[in-house]
C-alpha angles and dihedrals in degrees: 000000000000114000091239091065093064115087114244117257127214121243089250090058093047097044102067092040093049090046092052093045092049090050091050093048089046089062101037105037123059104242133212115239108277090215104051106003097242116147095246105106130286092303117026122209092253095055091043088053089051091055093048098045103042108110114238113230144161122286120240093223093050113018090189089061122077127202127201096217145352116275100246142091116006094353091058092048093047092052092048092048091052096043103038106021102041097245090161098170088068089068090082100057093035089050090052089054089050090050090056090052089050091054091048093049097042101038124201108320108162121190097022099117130247120349108240116205112198115192119215100246123243118227112269092240091054092050091050092048094048095040092228142049104248097188094051089047091053091047090053091048090050091050090052091050091051092048089054085060091054098261122134096235130159136174114228123179095220097158133071137175118260096193140010117277131200121253106275094212111112096009117127118241097263092050092047090057092046091047093055102033109121093001098116134062138170114267119248111277089018091122091055092051093050105033112150094008131111106220124223112220115222133189137161095242142011119205112155094354093242095127095047092045092053092046090051090049092052094048093046091049088056092051094258105108111186117245093210144337132231137187137181092237144007122215128227115338094345092112115074114242114272095034098094127113114310 
């Protein structure tokens, strides 16, 4: 049947189907490594080693935020495969990298209660199109990794969008900040769920820092100033020199 005979489908209709199909193929079909393309499973030993050995460090754009690795090469491809192509099994190793960035950003703080990981929320339209919320999934994986180390960690989606925002891709730094300013707020009952805790903001990626800055503003306005922020990767020059893989 010619392609023109099929009725067009909305992104929200395609997203869940594509997500389910990708998950099924992920299980049934031997995959090439999403990081380097070798025919050794969805994450080869070399790329897994890269995730586990990169040294977390502060970001130049936001010194109070720490990233596990630079956003390039295999790390970039792994994040894109998880976010855009439904490679859900990558959430585990990417979440472990995020957990290391959380530890680096937060530092040892014994006796301060549960560790609350607050993901920067994706726009609702993006979640519908992808069929899943990648940042929340990574936050939950990071919380599990931290609990395996004996920490009382939990991922709580405290934040939500209050208005539509433009796609950040391609926007310069100043426009990214203007696009997001005032776009986030704490969910109803969020204060009750996080009373007495200092949240740690988490995201998959930091570029200009606009998303993390807006999330921190929203939490602070609600009386919940974040104690730190952590991401899997930092783009461009956002990692200070000397904090690359090693």
